[in-house]
C-alpha positions in Angstrom: 53.2 34.7 158.4 53.1 37.7 160.0 55.6 38.6 162.9 55.6 41.6 165.0 59.3 41.8 164.1 59.2 45.7 166.4 60.3 42.3 169.0 63.6 41.5 170.6 65.3 38.4 168.8 64.9 37.3 172.8 61.7 37.9 172.9 60.1 36.0 169.4 62.8 33.0 170.5 60.0 33.0 173.3 57.0 33.8 172.4 56.8 33.0 168.9 55.3 29.4 168.4 53.2 28.9 170.9 49.4 28.5 169.3 47.0 25.5 169.8 46.5 25.7 173.3 42.6 25.2 173.2 40.9 25.3 176.5 44.0 24.2 178.5 45.8 27.4 178.4 49.3 25.9 178.1 52.5 27.5 177.8 54.7 25.0 176.1 52.5 23.3 173.3 51.7 19.3 173.9 53.5 16.8 171.2 50.4 15.8 168.6 51.5 12.3 168.2 49.1 11.5 165.7 49.6 10.6 162.1 45.6 11.5 160.5 43.3 14.3 161.4 39.4 14.0 160.5 38.6 15.6 157.7 37.6 19.2 157.7 38.9 20.4 160.6 39.4 23.7 161.2 43.3 24.3 161.1 43.1 22.1 158.0 45.6 19.4 158.7 45.0 16.0 157.4 47.8 13.3 158.1 51.1 14.3 159.3 53.5 14.4 156.3 51.9 17.1 155.3 51.4 19.3 157.9 50.9 18.7 162.2 50.7 21.0 164.4 54.3 20.6 165.9 55.3 22.0 162.3 53.3 25.1 162.2 54.4 25.6 165.3 58.3 25.5 164.4 58.3 27.5 161.2 56.3 30.1 162.6 58.8 30.7 165.2 61.8 29.8 162.4 60.3 32.2 160.2 59.9 35.5 162.6 63.7 34.6 163.5 65.4 34.5 160.6 63.1 37.8 159.2 61.7 35.9 156.5 57.4 35.2 155.6 57.7 31.8 155.8 59.6 28.2 156.9 59.3 24.9 155.9 60.8 21.9 158.0 61.9 18.7 157.7 63.6 15.9 159.0 67.0 17.1 158.7 69.4 19.3 157.4 70.3 17.0 154.7 66.4 16.9 154.1 65.7 20.3 153.6 68.9 20.1 151.0 67.6 17.0 149.1 63.4 19.3 149.0 65.9 22.2 147.8 67.7 20.1 145.3 65.0 18.9 144.5 63.5 21.5 142.4 66.0 21.3 140.0 65.5 19.8 136.4 68.1 17.3 134.0 70.6 20.0 132.3 70.1 22.8 135.3 73.2 24.4 136.9 74.5 24.6 140.6 77.2 27.0 141.2 78.6 25.7 144.3 81.0 26.8 146.6 84.1 24.9 146.8 84.0 24.2 150.4 80.8 22.6 151.0 80.1 20.8 153.7 81.4 16.8 152.8 77.4 15.3 152.8 76.3 18.6 150.4 78.8 17.4 148.2 77.9 13.8 148.6 74.7 14.2 148.0 75.3 16.2 144.4 77.7 14.0 143.7 75.9 10.4 144.1 72.8 11.6 144.0 71.5 14.2 141.8 74.5 14.1 139.7 72.6 10.7 138.4 69.3 12.4 137.1 71.5 15.7 135.4 71.7 18.2 137.8 75.0 19.9 137.5 77.6 21.6 140.2 80.1 23.7 139.4 82.7 24.9 142.3 84.4 27.5 142.9 85.6 29.9 146.3 82.9 32.1 146.7 85.0 33.8 149.0 86.9 36.1 146.5 84.5 38.5 144.7 86.8 38.2 141.9 85.0 34.8 141.1 81.5 36.4 141.7 81.8 37.0 137.3 81.7 32.9 137.5 77.8 33.4 138.6 77.2 36.1 135.3 78.2 34.2 133.3 77.4 30.5 134.2 73.3 32.1 135.4 73.1 28.7 137.4 69.6 28.2 138.4 70.8 28.0 142.6 74.3 30.1 143.8 75.0 27.4 146.5 76.8 29.2 149.7 78.0 28.5 152.9 79.2 31.3 155.6 80.8 30.5 157.6 81.7 27.5 155.9 82.4 23.6 157.0 84.9 23.8 158.0 87.4 26.1 157.3 85.5 29.0 158.5 85.2 30.7 155.4 83.6 33.7 155.0 80.7 34.4 152.0 79.6 38.4 151.0 76.2 37.1 150.9 74.9 40.4 150.6 76.8 40.9 147.5 76.8 37.7 146.4 72.9 37.8 146.4 73.4 41.3 144.1 74.6 39.2 141.6 72.9 36.3 141.3 69.7 38.6 141.3 71.4 40.8 137.7 71.8 36.6 136.9 68.2 35.8 137.5 69.9 33.1 139.6 68.3 31.6 143.3 70.8 31.7 146.3 70.9 29.3 148.4 72.9 29.8 152.1 73.4 27.6 154.8 73.1 29.3 158.0 74.1 26.0 160.0 76.9 27.6 161.9 75.8 31.3 162.6 72.1 30.1 163.7 69.8 33.2 162.5 71.0 34.8 166.4 74.3 35.7 164.4 73.0 36.2 160.8 70.0 36.6 158.6 70.6 35.9 154.8 67.8 36.3 153.7 67.9 39.9 155.6 71.1 40.6 153.5 69.6 39.0 149.8 69.5 35.3 149.8 66.6 33.6 148.4 66.7 30.6 150.8 68.0 30.3 154.2 68.8 26.7 155.0 69.5 25.4 158.6 70.3 22.1 160.2 67.8 22.9 163.0 69.6 20.0 164.7 72.4 22.2 165.7 72.7 25.1 167.1 68.9 25.8 166.7 68.0 22.9 169.0 70.7 23.2 171.0 70.7 19.9 172.5 71.7 16.8 170.2 68.8 15.2 170.8 67.0 15.1 167.8 67.2 15.8 163.9 65.6 18.8 161.9 65.7 20.7 158.9 64.3 24.2 158.5 64.2 26.3 154.8 63.3 30.0 155.2 61.8 32.4 152.9 60.4 35.5 151.7 59.5 34.2 147.8 55.9 32.3 147.9 56.1 30.2 145.1 59.5 29.1 146.9 57.3 28.0 149.7 54.7 25.9 147.4 57.2 24.6 146.3 59.5 23.1 149.5 55.8 22.4 151.1 55.2 20.2 148.0 59.0 18.5 148.8 58.2 18.0 152.0 55.3 16.0 151.1 56.0 13.9 148.4 59.1 13.4 148.8 58.5 12.2 153.0 61.0 14.7 154.1 58.6 15.5 157.1 60.4 15.7 160.4 58.4 13.9 163.7 56.0 15.9 165.7 58.1 15.1 168.8 61.6 16.6 167.1 59.7 19.8 165.8 58.5 20.1 169.0 62.4 19.8 170.8 63.6 22.1 167.9 60.6 24.8 169.1 61.8 23.9 172.7 65.3 23.9 171.9 65.2 27.6 170.4 63.5 29.5 173.3 66.7 29.4 174.4 68.6 30.0 171.6 69.9 33.8 172.0 71.1 32.7 175.7 73.3 29.8 174.7 74.8 31.4 171.1 76.6 34.3 173.6 77.9 31.7 175.5 78.8 29.9 172.7 80.5 32.8 171.5 82.6 33.8 174.2 84.0 30.6 174.9 85.2 30.3 171.3 86.4 33.5 171.0 88.5 32.9 174.1 89.5 29.1 173.0 90.5 30.4 169.7 92.5 33.4 171.1 94.3 31.0 173.4 94.9 28.8 170.5 96.9 30.8 169.0 99.4 30.6 171.7 100.1 26.8 171.9 103.5 26.8 169.5 101.8 22.6 168.5 99.0 24.6 166.5 99.9 26.2 163.3 96.5 28.1 162.3 93.6 28.9 163.7 90.1 29.9 162.1 87.8 31.4 164.0 85.7 34.7 162.0 86.1 37.0 165.3 90.0 36.8 165.5 91.6 39.8 164.4 94.2 37.3 162.2 91.1 36.0 160.1 91.3 36.9 156.9 87.9 38.3 156.1 87.8 39.7 160.1 86.2 42.7 158.7 83.0 40.9 157.1 82.5 38.6 160.3 82.6 41.9 161.6 79.9 43.2 159.1 77.8 40.0 158.6 77.3 38.5 162.0 76.8 39.0 165.6 79.2 37.3 166.7 82.1 34.8 165.6 79.5 31.9 166.9 81.1 28.1 169.0 83.6 26.3 166.3 86.5 26.7 166.2 89.4 24.8 163.2 92.8 24.5 164.1 95.3 22.6 162.0 98.1 21.1 163.9 101.4 20.0 161.5 101.1 16.2 162.4 99.5 13.1 160.9 95.3 11.9 160.6 96.2 9.4 163.1 97.8 11.6 165.5 95.3 14.0 165.5 92.9 11.8 166.3 94.5 10.1 169.1 94.8 13.9 170.5 90.9 14.5 169.9 90.5 10.5 171.4 92.6 12.3 174.5 90.6 14.7 174.9 88.0 14.4 178.1 85.2 16.9 177.8 85.2 17.2 174.0 83.9 14.1 172.7 85.1 12.9 169.6 81.8 12.7 167.1 80.3 14.3 164.3 77.4 16.8 164.6 78.1 20.3 165.9 75.9 23.3 168.0 75.3 21.3 171.4 75.8 23.1 175.2 78.3 20.0 175.6 81.7 20.3 173.4 82.6 18.1 170.5 85.5 17.5 168.2 86.1 16.3 165.0 88.6 15.0 162.1 86.8 16.6 159.2 89.4 14.4 156.9 88.3 11.1 158.3 84.6 12.1 159.4 82.7 14.8 158.1 84.1 15.0 155.0 85.3 11.3 154.2 83.3 11.4 151.3 85.0 13.8 149.7 88.2 12.6 147.3 91.8 12.9 148.9 92.7 15.6 145.9 89.6 17.8 146.3 89.9 18.2 150.1 93.7 19.0 149.9 92.9 21.5 146.7 90.6 23.6 148.7 93.0 23.3 152.4 91.1 20.4 153.9 94.1 18.5 155.1 94.4 15.9 158.0 95.7 18.1 160.6 92.0 20.2 160.3 90.6 19.6 163.5 87.0 21.3 164.8 86.0 21.7 167.6 82.5 22.9 168.2 83.0 24.5 171.6 80.1 24.3 174.5 78.7 26.4 177.6 81.0 24.3 180.1 83.5 26.7 181.9 86.1 28.1 179.8 88.9 27.2 182.1 88.4 23.7 182.2 88.0 23.3 178.1 91.5 25.1 177.7 92.7 22.6 180.2 91.3 19.3 178.9 92.9 21.0 175.7 96.4 21.5 177.5 96.4 17.9 178.7 95.7 16.3 175.5 98.2 18.5 173.8 100.7 17.8 176.5 100.0 13.6 176.1 100.2 13.1 172.2 102.2 15.9 171.1 105.7 16.8 172.4 106.8 21.1 173.1 
């Protein structure tokens, strides 16, 4: 795919992926709700599991925004992860950041381990640990930046340089940042992966995943997985994500401004033990955040010095932050990772990486920030004495 990268990000978000208008001149492409195409058609479609106009339009759009030659779409973020890991064979090693998404950990531990895929975890936010890439020469180096939910940052360029010398591919989960804030392939990653359910779609009304790359061989592997494993999205979900991407820059700017204001304010509350947000000066990798990201995104992680039960009650007392898994929608959500997104991670493993029972993850939406702060304050006053 070729993209006019001389155009600005917002222009590309709106004007890419607008083909298949036919004779109608439709400004927004229709949904192609068909499973089967007549053989020999000019666009090369045959069966939606192996391609659909809505897939192609989404893939063109995301590739342009990620700054890559190719993108392949899937039915969810986990389907995208499955597609990548399915390219491995028995005995292959994945060297992964220790604070990975709980469902990624579960997929490695409960599914692919049965097929002989090995996974080793280490703190890849520390450059001293990159030597392990050189020693182990893994098939894949698996990173998230920012990580879920501790918001650790990985130097994507630094890890990618070391991995390239070792002959290892780098998979960067870019879900928390979105391509508006960070483009891993431009920093050297082999694959940039996103749960399109989150910021790309932005409205909590569909599931999807994408993997973007400049490597034609990887594109072929991903297309094969999409078709052979049945990991394709529905045309309607692909259409919804393509529509959502049109407003990605506007939404991300508001997510970032709201989250930064709330993160700084949370630091002043006596019941809050610590706050993690990449663009806060108190974040241990603040300088890397400013170098690698355009903004801090919409996730704020706070630690309370209370039990899991009290933290959950606090979350249930919120009125504008819905207690729910997922993130990245225009509406604010709150999550207790220890009992929700990372419940499948053994407690000892969670605690070892710093994910204790007092951690609360806020997905800050695009509402009025004063209302969000008032909501947090009333819930804190109701549940915590200070």
